[in-house]
C-alpha positions, 0 to 999 in steps of 0.5 A: 764100735757098734758091732763091738758093743752088740757082741758084748751086750748080746750075752747079757741079753740072752742070759736075762731071757733065759730065766724069764718064764715062757707063757703060751699065747693063750695065757698072755691076756689072763697073765696081763690081767693078773698083773693089772690087778697087782697094780691097784693094790691099796685102792679102796673098796667101793660097791659098784666101783670099777675103776681106781679113782672111784674104787672097786668092788670085787667084780669091778676089779676083775672087769677092769683088770681084764679090760686093761689087758684088752679083754672084755669081761661082764660086769657082775660076779654071776656073769663072770661065773657064767663067762668062764669054765670050771677048772681043777684047782691043781690047773690054777694059773695067773689070771684064773677066777676064784669064786667064794661063798660069802655070808651064805650066798653062793659065789658072791665074791670073785678074785684073780689068782696070781700064782704061788697060792695067792689072789687079788681081790676087793674084800668089802667095805672099809678095806682095800684091794689086797692080795691074800693066800688061798690056803689061809683058813678063811678063804680055803673054807669059802672057796667055791669054784675055780674058773677060767675065762675062754680068751 
């Protein structure tokens, strides 16, 4: 009976796995961090915040998302920038960091790339963690660096 059940279900399991994306070993923590950022969409912005209960600022969201994926990341935007290496935009993958120049401040904002031209970030006071398009005119104009953490 069990053998018959396994024989009937195996093709379904294999078919489901065939369409799943194949991730390289080094991609897994960053991809998990990107997924963790999606889980807190709608959480309020809080300057200095680094958890879903108190809220997030941009670098706190990055630190939390990676910590939940088992990776220690520095706390501030500048420390996160220095802990990562530059990559070309064409090489972006889920979990890469995007830095923006806002309010005439170099690399003053950070977000987590999700793939498909989108990223998650904690924008500013009065706004919630959200997903935006990297090619939106505002974000495209202010993008300063694309970087990857060495995991």
